ZABAPA-588378 format. One record per atom (N, C-alpha, C): x, z, y. Coordinates in steps of 0.2 Angstrom, whole numbers, plus 5000, padded with zeros to 4 digits. Layout:
XZY;...
***
This chain:
495650874921;495150844925;494450824923;493950824929;493250814926;493150754926;492550724924;492350654923;492250624930;492350654935;492350614942;492850604945;493450624941;494150614944;494650574940;494850524944;495250474940;495950484943;496550474940;497150484940;497550404937;497750394945;497950304945;498650314946;499150274943;499950264944;499950184947;500350184952;500250114957;500850094958;500950024956;501549984959;501449924959;501949904963;501949824964;502649784962;502549714960;503149684957;503049624961;503649584962;503749524965;504049474959;503749424959;504049374952;504249304956;504749294955;505049224958;505349174952;505149124953;505549084948;505749014952;506349014950;506848944955;506948894948;506648844949;506748804944;507148744948;507748724944;508048664947;508048604943;507848554946;507948494941;508548474940;508548434934;509348404933;509348324935;508848294935;508848224936;508048204940;508248174944;507348144949;507448084950;506948054950;506847974952;506547994959;506847964964;506547944971;506847874974;506347854979;506447804983;507147784986;507347744986;508147744989;508047754996;508647804999;508447825005;508047885007;507647905001;507247955003;507648045001;507348085004;507748145002;507348174995;508048194991;507848234984;507848304986;507348324981;507248394982;507348414973;507848464975;508248484968;507748554964;507548604970;507248664969;506348674969;506248714965;505448714966;505548794964;505148834970;504948904970;504548924969;504448974963;503648994961;503749064964;503349094967;503349174969;502549204968;502549254966;501949304964;502049374966;501549404971;501549474972;501049494969;501149544964;500549584961;500549664964;500049684964;499949754964;499549774958;499649834956;499149864950;499249934949;498749954945;498850044943;498550034936;498750084933;498650104927;498150174927;497650184925;497250244923;497550284918;497950344921;498250384916;498050414911;497250424912;496950454906;496850404901;496350334904;496150294899;496650224897;497150214901;497450164900;497350104903;496750104906;496350034909;496750024915;497049944915;497349924922;497049894926;497149884932;496849834937;497349804942;497449744941;497949714946;497649654949;497849644955;497849594959;498549554962;498449494964;498949464967;498949444976;499449444978;499449404985;499949354986;499849324990;500349284993;501049334997;500849375000;501349415003;501249485002;501849525001;501849585001;502149625007;501349655011;501449695016;500949745017;501049775022;500449835024;499749795022;499649745026;499049715026;498749705018;499149675015;498949655007;498949715003;499349765005;499249825003;498649865003;498349855009;497849895012;497149865010;497249795008;496749765005;496649774997;497249784994;497349814987;496949884987;497049914992;496849994991;496049994992;495849944997;495049934997;494749914991;495049864988;494849844980;494849914976;495249934977;495249994972;494850044973;494750064980;494050114981;493450074979;493350014980;492749984978;492549994971;493149984967;493149984959;492950044959;493250114961;493150184959;492550214964;492150184967;491650214972;491350264972;491350284964;490950344962;491350414959;492050394961;492650444959;493050484963;493250524962;493750554967;494550524963;494750474968;495350454966;496050484967;496550504963;497250534963;497650494963;497950444967;498350394967;499250404968;499550394961;500150414963;500450344965;500750324970;501150274973;501750284974;502150214971;502850204970;503250204978;503850214980;504150204985;503950144989;
***
């Protein structure tokens, strides 16, 4: 490949952490909350020639957030011909 072409491999990941509390102080009569959920959706690419990585996070993982990721990717590689290998 020439210097104007970049080969990228793309994937996304969904990270969820469920943290359960064993004991909690609350006011008498108020509702107790035992679970705390943390979730992060990541979109990322690896440049197959250099190993450079580009990653973004999003609240949701859907077509709109993926399109936003692709637009950021094109901005980052505006002067390059991009070949993107996308996971299913």
